[in-house]
C-alpha positions in Angstrom: 15.4 -42.5 81.5 14.5 -40.5 78.5 16.1 -37.3 77.7 12.7 -35.9 77.0 11.8 -35.1 80.6 8.9 -32.8 81.2 10.1 -30.6 84.0 6.9 -29.5 86.1 8.6 -27.7 89.0 12.2 -26.6 90.0 13.5 -25.0 93.1 17.1 -24.2 94.3 18.8 -26.4 96.9 21.7 -24.2 97.2 23.7 -21.9 94.9 25.3 -24.9 93.0 22.2 -27.3 93.1 18.6 -27.5 92.2 15.8 -29.9 92.6 13.8 -30.8 89.6 10.3 -32.5 89.6 9.6 -34.0 86.2 7.6 -36.7 84.3 9.7 -39.0 82.2 9.0 -41.8 79.8 11.0 -45.1 79.6 10.2 -47.9 77.4 6.7 -46.5 76.9 5.9 -46.1 80.6 5.6 -42.9 82.6 7.6 -42.2 85.7 7.8 -39.4 88.3 11.3 -38.2 88.9 12.6 -36.0 91.7 16.3 -35.3 91.0 19.1 -33.1 92.3 20.9 -31.3 89.4 24.4 -29.8 89.9 26.0 -26.8 88.1 29.0 -28.1 86.1 32.2 -26.3 85.1 30.4 -25.3 82.0 27.7 -23.3 84.0 25.0 -25.7 82.9 22.9 -27.9 85.3 23.4 -31.7 84.9 21.4 -34.5 86.6 23.1 -36.3 89.5 22.4 -39.8 90.6 20.9 -38.3 93.7 17.1 -38.7 93.2 14.0 -40.7 93.2 12.1 -42.2 90.2 8.8 -43.8 90.7 6.2 -45.4 88.4 3.0 -43.6 88.4 1.5 -46.5 90.3 3.3 -45.4 93.4 2.6 -41.8 92.9 -0.3 -41.7 95.4 2.0 -43.2 98.0 4.5 -40.4 97.4 1.7 -37.9 97.9 0.8 -39.4 101.1 4.4 -39.4 102.3 4.6 -35.7 101.6 1.3 -35.1 103.4 2.5 -37.0 106.5 5.9 -35.0 106.4 3.9 -31.7 106.3 1.8 -32.8 109.2 4.9 -33.8 111.1 6.6 -30.4 110.4 3.5 -28.5 111.4 3.4 -30.2 114.9 
């Protein structure tokens, strides 16, 4: 993925990790990326291999999945 990710939302997972939602571009195509970043020995956050990258074609499917999860948690 491109190093020029546009981070649109971040939230802490725990004191050493955070989740970042971003839009990335690879070979001219946009992707939605949800990734866990970890705090390195240098005190900076670095991307982990733990995450999900989807083409924009599948974004509506992700939205539906989150909506279903929200409904299930609310039950």
